[in-house]
C-alpha positions in Angstrom: 23.3 -8.0 29.4 24.8 -6.0 31.5 23.6 -2.3 32.6 26.7 -0.5 30.8 26.2 -2.8 27.8 23.1 -1.8 27.1 23.7 1.9 27.8 26.8 1.8 25.2 24.1 0.2 22.5 22.1 2.7 23.1 24.4 5.6 23.1 25.7 4.3 19.6 22.4 4.0 18.0 21.6 7.4 18.7 25.4 8.6 17.3 24.3 6.5 14.6 21.0 8.0 13.9 22.2 11.5 14.5 24.8 10.7 11.6 22.0 9.2 9.1 20.2 12.5 9.6 23.0 14.6 8.8 23.9 12.0 5.7 20.2 12.6 4.7 20.4 16.1 4.8 23.2 16.2 2.5 21.6 13.8 -0.1 18.8 15.7 -0.6 20.6 19.2 -1.4 22.9 16.7 -3.8 19.5 15.5 -5.2 18.5 19.0 -6.0 21.7 19.3 -8.1 21.1 16.4 -9.8 19.3 15.5 -13.2 15.4 14.3 -12.7 16.5 10.6 -14.1 18.7 10.3 -11.4 16.4 11.0 -8.6 15.1 7.8 -8.2 18.4 6.5 -6.3 17.6 9.4 -3.8 14.0 8.7 -3.6 15.0 4.9 -3.2 17.3 5.8 -0.1 14.8 8.0 1.5 11.8 5.4 1.3 14.4 2.5 2.7 15.1 4.9 5.4 11.6 5.4 6.5 10.9 1.7 6.1 13.7 0.7 8.3 13.8 3.2 11.1 10.0 4.1 11.6 8.0 1.0 9.9 10.5 -1.8 11.1 10.3 -2.9 7.5 13.3 -5.0 5.8 15.2 -2.6 3.3 13.2 -2.5 -0.1 15.2 -3.6 -3.4 16.9 -0.8 -5.4 14.7 -0.2 -8.3 16.0 -0.1 -11.8 16.3 3.3 -13.4 13.3 3.8 -15.3 13.0 6.6 -18.2 11.1 9.3 -17.7 
């Protein structure tokens, strides 16, 4: 790979992760306005994000809705 290609990939990754952080903040705000029975979707997203970005693991499967 050329030096320019590597630099472009690094810059794109930075922008994508910045947007992902912003979306995560919006989703947390949205989670607070939803009933508790719907929180599992938001919790899964945050767990998946943590697994992929920080733990370098695959995306976990989305759990089925559970009754509280």
